[in-house]
C-alpha positions as CSV (number, residue, x, y, z in Angstrom):
1,X,0.1,0.1,0.3
2,X,3.3,2.5,1.3
3,X,4.1,1.9,-2.4
4,X,1.3,2.7,-4.2
5,X,1.0,5.7,-2.7
6,X,4.5,6.5,-3.2
7,X,3.8,5.4,-7.1
8,X,0.7,7.7,-6.9
9,X,3.1,10.3,-5.5
10,X,5.8,10.5,-8.0
11,X,3.0,10.0,-10.9
12,X,1.0,13.1,-9.3
13,X,4.1,15.2,-9.2
14,X,5.1,14.0,-12.8
15,X,1.6,15.3,-14.2
16,X,1.9,18.7,-12.2
17,X,5.8,19.3,-13.9
18,X,4.5,18.0,-17.1
19,X,1.6,20.4,-17.1
20,X,3.8,23.5,-15.9
21,X,6.7,22.2,-18.8
22,X,3.3,22.3,-21.4
23,X,2.7,26.1,-20.1
24,X,5.7,27.4,-20.0
25,X,6.0,26.2,-23.9
26,X,2.5,27.6,-24.5
27,X,3.1,30.8,-22.9
28,X,6.3,30.7,-25.1
29,X,4.7,30.1,-28.1
30,X,2.4,33.1,-27.5
31,X,5.6,35.5,-27.3
32,X,7.2,34.4,-30.1
33,X,4.3,34.4,-32.5
34,X,3.4,38.3,-30.5
35,X,7.2,39.0,-31.0
36,X,6.5,38.0,-34.9
37,X,3.9,39.9,-35.4
38,X,5.3,43.5,-33.7
39,X,7.9,42.9,-35.7
40,X,6.2,43.0,-39.3
41,X,2.8,44.2,-38.8
42,X,4.0,47.6,-40.1
43,X,4.0,45.9,-43.4
44,X,0.1,45.8,-45.3
45,X,-1.4,42.4,-45.2
46,X,-5.4,40.8,-44.9
47,X,-6.6,40.9,-41.6
48,X,-5.5,37.8,-39.8
49,X,-8.1,34.9,-39.1
50,X,-7.1,33.8,-35.8
51,X,-3.6,34.6,-33.9
52,X,-1.9,31.3,-34.2
53,X,-2.8,29.9,-37.4
54,X,-3.1,33.3,-39.3
55,X,-4.1,33.4,-42.4
56,X,-4.0,29.6,-43.0
57,X,-7.3,28.8,-42.5
58,X,-8.8,31.1,-45.5
59,X,-5.9,29.5,-47.9
60,X,-7.1,25.8,-46.7
61,X,-10.8,26.7,-46.8
62,X,-9.8,27.6,-50.9
63,X,-8.0,24.1,-51.1
64,X,-10.6,22.3,-49.7
65,X,-13.2,23.7,-52.4
66,X,-10.5,23.1,-54.9
67,X,-10.1,26.6,-55.3
68,X,-7.0,28.6,-56.7
69,X,-5.3,30.0,-53.9
70,X,-3.3,31.8,-56.4
71,X,-6.4,33.9,-57.3
72,X,-6.5,35.4,-53.7
73,X,-2.8,36.4,-53.8
74,X,-4.1,38.1,-56.6
75,X,-6.4,39.9,-54.8
76,X,-4.9,40.5,-51.9
77,X,-2.1,42.2,-54.4
78,X,-4.0,44.5,-55.6
79,X,-5.6,45.5,-52.9
80,X,-2.5,45.8,-50.3
81,X,0.0,46.7,-53.0
82,X,3.6,45.4,-54.2
83,X,4.3,44.1,-50.9
84,X,2.4,42.2,-48.1
85,X,2.6,40.3,-45.5
86,X,1.1,36.5,-45.3
87,X,1.3,34.8,-41.6
88,X,0.7,31.2,-40.7
89,X,1.9,30.2,-37.2
90,X,5.2,32.0,-36.4
91,X,6.3,32.2,-40.4
92,X,6.0,35.2,-41.7
93,X,5.9,35.2,-46.1
94,X,5.6,38.6,-47.8
95,X,4.2,38.3,-51.5
96,X,6.3,40.6,-53.5
97,X,5.1,42.1,-57.0
98,X,7.6,45.2,-57.1
99,X,9.1,44.6,-60.2
100,X,12.3,46.5,-58.6
101,X,12.6,44.1,-56.2
102,X,12.0,40.9,-57.6
103,X,14.8,42.2,-60.3
104,X,17.2,42.4,-56.7
105,X,16.2,39.0,-55.2
106,X,15.7,36.8,-58.1
107,X,18.9,37.7,-60.2
108,X,21.0,37.5,-56.8
109,X,22.7,34.4,-55.8
110,X,22.9,36.0,-52.4
111,X,19.3,35.2,-51.8
112,X,19.1,31.4,-51.1
113,X,15.8,29.5,-52.0
114,X,12.9,29.3,-49.5
115,X,14.0,27.0,-46.2
116,X,10.8,26.3,-45.5
117,X,9.1,25.3,-48.9
118,X,12.5,23.6,-50.3
119,X,13.8,22.2,-47.3
120,X,10.5,20.1,-47.2
121,X,10.2,19.7,-50.8
122,X,13.1,17.1,-49.7
123,X,11.1,14.8,-49.1
124,X,6.9,13.6,-48.9
125,X,6.0,12.6,-45.6
126,X,9.1,10.8,-44.8
127,X,9.7,9.6,-48.2
128,X,12.8,11.3,-50.0
129,X,11.8,13.1,-53.1
130,X,13.4,15.8,-54.6
131,X,15.8,15.6,-51.9
132,X,19.4,18.1,-52.6
133,X,18.9,17.9,-56.5
134,X,19.4,20.8,-58.7
135,X,15.9,22.5,-57.8
136,X,16.0,22.4,-54.6
137,X,19.5,22.3,-53.2
138,X,19.8,25.5,-50.9
139,X,23.1,25.5,-50.7
140,X,25.0,27.9,-53.6
141,X,28.1,25.8,-53.7
142,X,26.2,22.6,-54.4
143,X,23.8,23.9,-56.8
144,X,26.7,25.5,-58.9
145,X,28.2,22.3,-59.3
146,X,25.3,20.2,-60.0
147,X,24.1,23.1,-62.9
148,X,28.1,23.4,-64.3
149,X,27.8,19.6,-64.8
150,X,24.3,19.5,-65.9
151,X,24.8,22.8,-69.1
152,X,26.0,20.3,-71.6
153,X,23.3,18.5,-71.6
154,X,21.5,21.7,-72.7
155,X,23.3,23.7,-74.8
156,X,22.0,24.8,-78.3
157,X,24.3,22.6,-80.4
158,X,23.1,19.3,-78.0
159,X,19.3,20.8,-78.3
160,X,19.1,20.9,-82.2
161,X,20.3,17.1,-81.7
162,X,16.9,16.8,-80.4
163,X,15.4,17.6,-83.5
164,X,14.7,13.8,-84.8
165,X,13.7,12.9,-81.2
166,X,11.0,15.6,-80.9
167,X,9.0,15.0,-84.4
168,X,9.1,11.2,-84.3
169,X,7.3,11.2,-80.8
170,X,5.5,14.3,-81.3
171,X,4.1,11.8,-84.6
172,X,3.3,9.1,-82.7
173,X,0.9,11.6,-81.2
174,X,-0.3,12.2,-84.6
175,X,-1.3,9.0,-85.1
176,X,-2.9,8.9,-82.2
177,X,-4.9,11.6,-83.4
178,X,-5.2,10.3,-86.5
179,X,-7.1,7.8,-85.2
180,X,-9.6,10.3,-82.8
181,X,-10.7,12.0,-86.1
182,X,-11.0,8.7,-88.0
183,X,-13.3,7.3,-85.3
184,X,-14.9,10.5,-85.0
185,X,-14.4,10.0,-81.1
186,X,-13.4,12.9,-78.2
187,X,-9.4,13.4,-77.3
188,X,-8.4,14.4,-73.8
189,X,-5.7,16.7,-75.0
190,X,-3.9,17.1,-71.4
191,X,-3.5,13.3,-70.9
192,X,-2.5,12.3,-74.3
193,X,0.1,15.7,-73.9
194,X,1.5,13.9,-70.5
195,X,1.8,10.4,-72.4
196,X,4.2,12.5,-75.2
197,X,5.9,14.5,-73.1
198,X,6.6,12.2,-70.6
199,X,7.8,9.8,-73.8
200,X,10.5,12.9,-74.9
201,X,11.8,12.8,-71.5
202,X,12.1,9.4,-71.0
203,X,14.0,8.6,-74.5
204,X,16.2,12.5,-74.5
205,X,17.2,12.3,-70.9
206,X,17.4,8.3,-69.9
207,X,17.9,6.8,-73.4
208,X,14.1,4.8,-72.8
209,X,11.5,3.7,-75.0
210,X,8.3,4.0,-72.9
211,X,5.7,4.1,-76.0
212,X,3.1,5.7,-73.4
213,X,0.8,6.3,-76.3
214,X,0.4,2.3,-76.8
215,X,1.5,1.0,-73.5
216,X,0.4,1.2,-70.3
217,X,2.5,3.0,-67.5
218,X,2.1,3.6,-63.9
219,X,4.5,6.7,-63.9
220,X,1.9,9.1,-64.9
221,X,-0.2,8.3,-62.2
222,X,2.9,8.0,-59.9
223,X,3.6,11.8,-60.6
224,X,0.2,13.6,-60.4
225,X,0.4,11.7,-56.7
226,X,3.7,12.8,-55.7
227,X,2.0,16.4,-56.8
228,X,-1.1,16.1,-55.3
229,X,0.9,14.7,-52.1
230,X,3.4,18.2,-52.4
231,X,0.5,20.3,-52.3
232,X,-0.8,18.8,-48.9
233,X,2.6,18.4,-47.3
234,X,3.4,22.2,-48.1
235,X,0.2,24.2,-47.4
236,X,-1.5,22.0,-44.9
237,X,0.5,21.1,-41.5
238,X,-1.8,19.4,-40.2
239,X,-2.8,16.9,-42.6
240,X,-0.2,14.3,-41.7
241,X,-1.7,14.0,-38.0
242,X,-5.4,13.0,-39.9
243,X,-6.4,9.2,-39.4
244,X,-8.6,9.6,-42.7
245,X,-5.4,11.0,-44.6
246,X,-3.2,7.8,-44.0
247,X,-4.2,6.0,-47.0
248,X,-3.2,9.1,-49.3
249,X,0.0,9.4,-47.5
250,X,0.9,5.7,-48.1
251,X,-0.6,6.5,-51.6
252,X,2.1,9.1,-52.2
253,X,5.2,7.5,-50.6
254,X,4.2,4.6,-52.7
255,X,4.2,7.0,-56.0
256,X,8.2,8.3,-54.6
257,X,9.0,5.0,-54.2
258,X,8.6,3.9,-57.9
259,X,10.0,7.2,-58.9
260,X,13.4,6.3,-56.9
261,X,13.1,2.8,-58.1
262,X,12.8,3.4,-61.4
263,X,15.7,5.7,-61.4
264,X,18.0,3.6,-59.5
265,X,17.5,1.0,-62.1
266,X,18.1,3.0,-65.3
267,X,21.0,4.6,-63.4
268,X,22.6,1.2,-62.7
269,X,21.9,0.0,-66.3
270,X,23.4,3.1,-67.6
271,X,26.8,3.0,-65.2
272,X,27.6,-0.4,-66.4
273,X,27.3,0.5,-69.9
274,X,30.1,3.4,-69.0
275,X,31.7,1.2,-67.3
276,X,32.3,-1.6,-70.1
277,X,33.1,1.3,-72.5
278,X,29.8,1.1,-74.4
279,X,29.0,4.5,-76.1
280,X,26.3,6.5,-74.3
281,X,24.6,9.5,-75.2
282,X,25.6,12.9,-73.3
283,X,22.2,13.0,-71.7
284,X,21.0,13.9,-69.1
285,X,21.5,10.2,-67.1
286,X,25.1,10.6,-67.8
287,X,25.7,13.8,-66.5
288,X,23.4,13.0,-63.7
289,X,26.2,10.3,-63.0
290,X,29.1,12.4,-63.7
291,X,27.1,15.4,-61.3
292,X,27.3,12.5,-58.3
293,X,31.4,11.8,-58.5
294,X,33.6,9.1,-60.2
295,X,31.7,6.2,-61.1
296,X,33.7,4.0,-59.3
297,X,33.7,5.4,-56.1
298,X,29.9,6.0,-54.8
299,X,28.6,7.0,-51.2
300,X,25.8,6.5,-50.6
301,X,25.1,10.6,-50.9
302,X,26.3,10.2,-53.9
303,X,23.5,7.7,-55.3
304,X,20.8,9.4,-53.6
305,X,21.9,12.7,-55.2
306,X,21.9,11.0,-59.0
307,X,17.9,9.8,-57.5
308,X,17.3,13.2,-56.7
309,X,18.1,14.8,-60.0
310,X,16.3,11.9,-61.5
311,X,13.3,12.4,-60.0
312,X,13.4,16.3,-60.5
313,X,13.9,16.0,-64.0
314,X,11.4,12.9,-65.1
315,X,8.8,15.1,-63.4
316,X,9.8,18.9,-64.5
317,X,10.6,17.6,-67.6
318,X,6.9,16.2,-68.8
319,X,4.6,18.2,-66.5
320,X,4.5,21.8,-67.0
321,X,5.0,21.3,-71.3
322,X,2.0,19.5,-71.3
323,X,0.3,21.3,-69.3
324,X,1.3,24.2,-71.0
325,X,0.6,22.8,-74.7
326,X,-3.2,21.7,-73.1
327,X,-4.0,25.5,-72.2
328,X,-2.5,26.1,-76.0
329,X,-5.1,24.1,-77.3
330,X,-8.1,25.4,-74.8
331,X,-7.3,28.9,-75.4
332,X,-6.6,28.7,-79.1
333,X,-10.0,27.2,-79.5
334,X,-11.9,29.8,-78.3
335,X,-10.0,32.5,-80.2
336,X,-10.4,31.5,-84.0
337,X,-9.0,34.5,-85.3
338,X,-6.1,33.8,-83.4
339,X,-6.2,30.2,-84.3
340,X,-6.3,30.6,-88.0
341,X,-2.8,33.7,-87.6
342,X,-1.2,31.4,-86.1
343,X,-2.0,27.9,-88.4
344,X,-1.3,30.2,-90.9
345,X,2.7,30.6,-90.2
346,X,2.7,27.3,-89.7
347,X,1.8,26.5,-93.6
348,X,3.6,29.4,-95.1
349,X,7.2,28.3,-92.9
350,X,6.7,24.1,-92.6
351,X,4.1,23.4,-95.9
352,X,3.3,19.6,-95.8
353,X,7.1,18.9,-94.5
354,X,6.4,16.0,-91.7
355,X,9.8,16.6,-90.4
356,X,10.0,19.5,-88.6
357,X,14.1,21.3,-88.8
358,X,15.8,23.6,-85.8
359,X,15.5,26.3,-88.4
360,X,12.0,26.3,-89.0
361,X,11.4,26.9,-85.1
362,X,13.1,30.3,-85.3
363,X,10.9,31.1,-88.1
364,X,8.2,30.6,-86.1
365,X,7.6,33.6,-84.4
366,X,3.8,34.1,-84.0
367,X,3.6,30.5,-82.5
368,X,6.3,31.7,-80.1
369,X,4.3,34.6,-78.9
370,X,1.2,32.4,-78.7
371,X,3.0,30.6,-76.2
372,X,4.6,33.1,-73.7
373,X,1.1,34.3,-73.8
374,X,0.0,31.0,-72.8
375,X,2.3,31.0,-69.7
376,X,1.7,34.4,-68.8
377,X,-2.3,33.8,-67.8
378,X,-1.6,30.3,-67.2
379,X,1.5,29.6,-65.2
380,X,1.9,26.3,-64.9
381,X,5.0,26.7,-62.4
382,X,3.3,29.6,-60.7
383,X,5.8,31.1,-58.6
384,X,9.3,30.9,-56.5
385,X,10.1,31.9,-53.2
386,X,13.8,33.3,-51.6
387,X,15.0,34.0,-48.0
388,X,16.4,37.4,-47.6
389,X,18.2,37.5,-44.4
390,X,19.1,41.2,-44.3
391,X,17.2,44.1,-43.7
392,X,15.9,45.7,-47.1
393,X,13.4,48.2,-48.3
394,X,11.0,47.8,-51.0
395,X,8.5,49.8,-52.5
396,X,9.4,52.5,-49.3
397,X,8.7,49.5,-46.8
398,X,11.4,48.8,-44.1
399,X,11.6,45.0,-44.9
400,X,13.1,43.3,-41.5
401,X,15.8,40.4,-42.4
402,X,14.8,37.0,-42.0
403,X,11.9,36.9,-43.6
404,X,10.8,34.8,-47.2
405,X,9.4,36.8,-50.0
406,X,7.1,34.6,-52.6
407,X,7.1,35.8,-55.9
408,X,3.9,35.2,-58.5
409,X,4.1,35.3,-62.0
410,X,0.6,34.1,-62.0
411,X,-0.2,37.1,-60.0
412,X,2.1,39.4,-61.7
413,X,0.7,38.3,-64.9
414,X,-2.8,39.2,-63.8
415,X,-2.1,42.6,-62.8
416,X,-3.8,45.4,-65.1
417,X,-1.0,47.6,-63.9
418,X,1.6,45.8,-66.0
419,X,-0.6,43.7,-68.5
420,X,-3.2,46.2,-70.4
421,X,-7.0,44.1,-70.0
422,X,-4.9,40.9,-68.4
423,X,-7.5,38.7,-69.0
424,X,-7.5,39.1,-72.2
425,X,-5.5,36.4,-74.8
426,X,-3.8,38.6,-76.7
427,X,-0.1,36.6,-78.5
428,X,0.6,39.9,-79.5
429,X,1.7,41.2,-76.2
430,X,5.0,39.3,-77.2
431,X,5.3,40.6,-80.5
432,X,9.2,41.2,-81.6
433,X,8.6,45.0,-81.0
434,X,6.3,45.2,-78.1
435,X,7.7,46.6,-74.6
436,X,8.9,44.0,-72.6
437,X,7.5,43.7,-69.5
438,X,9.6,44.8,-66.7
439,X,10.8,41.2,-63.8
440,X,6.9,40.9,-63.8
441,X,6.6,37.6,-66.6
442,X,8.9,35.0,-64.9
443,X,7.1,31.1,-66.1
444,X,10.8,29.6,-65.8
445,X,11.8,31.9,-62.8
446,X,14.4,34.4,-63.3
447,X,18.7,35.1,-62.9
448,X,21.1,31.6,-61.8
449,X,18.4,29.7,-60.3
450,X,15.9,30.1,-63.5
451,X,14.6,26.7,-65.2
452,X,17.7,25.0,-66.8
453,X,15.5,23.2,-69.4
454,X,13.3,26.0,-70.5
455,X,15.1,25.9,-73.9
456,X,14.3,22.4,-74.4
457,X,10.3,22.6,-73.3
458,X,9.4,25.6,-75.6
459,X,11.3,23.3,-78.7
460,X,9.1,20.4,-78.1
461,X,5.7,22.4,-77.4
462,X,6.7,24.3,-80.8
463,X,6.9,20.6,-82.7
464,X,4.0,19.3,-80.7
465,X,1.9,22.6,-82.0
466,X,3.1,22.9,-85.2
467,X,2.2,19.8,-86.3
468,X,-1.1,20.0,-84.5
469,X,-1.9,22.8,-86.5
470,X,-0.9,21.5,-89.8
471,X,-3.1,18.8,-89.9
472,X,-5.8,18.9,-87.7
473,X,-9.4,21.0,-86.8
474,X,-10.0,20.8,-83.1
475,X,-13.6,22.4,-81.1
476,X,-13.7,22.0,-77.4
477,X,-16.3,19.8,-76.5
478,X,-19.5,21.2,-74.9
479,X,-20.0,21.6,-71.3
480,X,-16.5,21.4,-69.9
481,X,-15.0,24.0,-67.6
482,X,-12.2,26.4,-68.3
483,X,-10.8,26.3,-64.5
484,X,-7.5,25.2,-63.3
485,X,-6.7,22.8,-61.1
486,X,-3.9,23.2,-58.5
487,X,-1.8,20.1,-58.2
488,X,1.5,22.0,-57.7
489,X,1.7,22.8,-60.9
490,X,-1.5,24.2,-63.0
491,X,-3.4,22.1,-65.1
492,X,-6.6,22.7,-67.3
493,X,-9.5,20.8,-64.7
494,X,-11.5,19.5,-67.9
495,X,-8.6,17.9,-69.4
496,X,-9.3,20.2,-72.8
497,X,-11.7,17.5,-74.2
498,X,-11.8,18.4,-77.9
499,X,-13.4,16.8,-81.1
500,X,-10.6,16.4,-83.6
501,X,-11.3,16.5,-87.8
502,X,-8.5,16.2,-90.4
503,X,-8.1,19.7,-91.1
504,X,-9.5,20.9,-94.3
505,X,-7.1,22.2,-96.7
506,X,-8.1,26.4,-98.5
507,X,-7.9,25.6,-102.1
């Protein structure tokens, strides 16, 4: 009995101590959040939903209703100005649409990528995802080493040599569209573009034939699952703690494992070929292996870094281009005058040729304008963010150091202070003689951390669109929405379902 009383006494003391520590920790959190508010509340911004969660209830509510959080960022930018504050717990993020500040921060290597976002992209729910690859590496030295070694795979000389593959894979898509036209069946253009862009990146980057327009594959679904998981992981700090989300979280982790296991297999096969003295292409896969170090002395970290870059290029090399192509088709189908103008250019430059040359692409000026305007209205990668370690002034407002700045090409591209009548689709904004936008259009980011593959992506998009315009008529199937869905990247919600017909040439 005495022992029982002693144990009860110890338990009571332990609970009292735990309660005291919890209270102290809670009080410390409250004080820190209040300190953060006092430090940054001189910066304009919308009223917080509550003291602890800041603006996150508003943003999570938009996500829950399948809305686009970037529309809310646009609304706040128009109301509160070129720099405004967003609070989430003890974090403060500044949304910046000031061109001068955009230039200063994005063009300089001294502002590292946002630690909150890019460190979280290291893994998804505990499963390594982008790791320390080219997209997410925050250390400038590590990033620069990788970028320098990757550059040859994206040189203009090497890209010229990819025209054969671009043409070949686009021709497979044209065959698929021919079948749709002959059978009078509808075509989900986003689904088809996802297949062809993933085929292209698998072939030119990793030397693998997937033939997704002929064969089924788990990769498109795995990529979509990872991106959806990424959105929840970044924006909802409580997502992982809700039991109902466990099945989806397990799906995300399995999708990550599939991509990394596939990468490990392809890397092993290429390394074996290199060790045997076989001829191997100077493609992204070869550069990934070189970036990790000498092939005969790989550490575990080297192996993981190779897989980080594999996942980065495998996803980024197809997702954004497919979405851009789908949005482009959607807008052309809604604007017959623009469709006729770009089609006339394709006829003049390409004629009836089946293979499009590198020089042809340079002469498709209006098609370039159409693709650029597509990315202005529908930037598939809406923005980026940087940490600002030291005090600075943005648009006359003092910004204390230690804050994150978010830059949204989606927001800037839809503001009438930068683009007249911004929701009107007008490719002439990007006419060679038109006034160029000043640091308010950056679908591939800006500065040293801009997208390495942007020329690759736009060459591929031009080849696919030129062949489509050359051979087919397309109309949007009635009843579908023109809304977007936010899956980390922005994509057409309805998939851009079209009726396809063989083009009737004018006599």
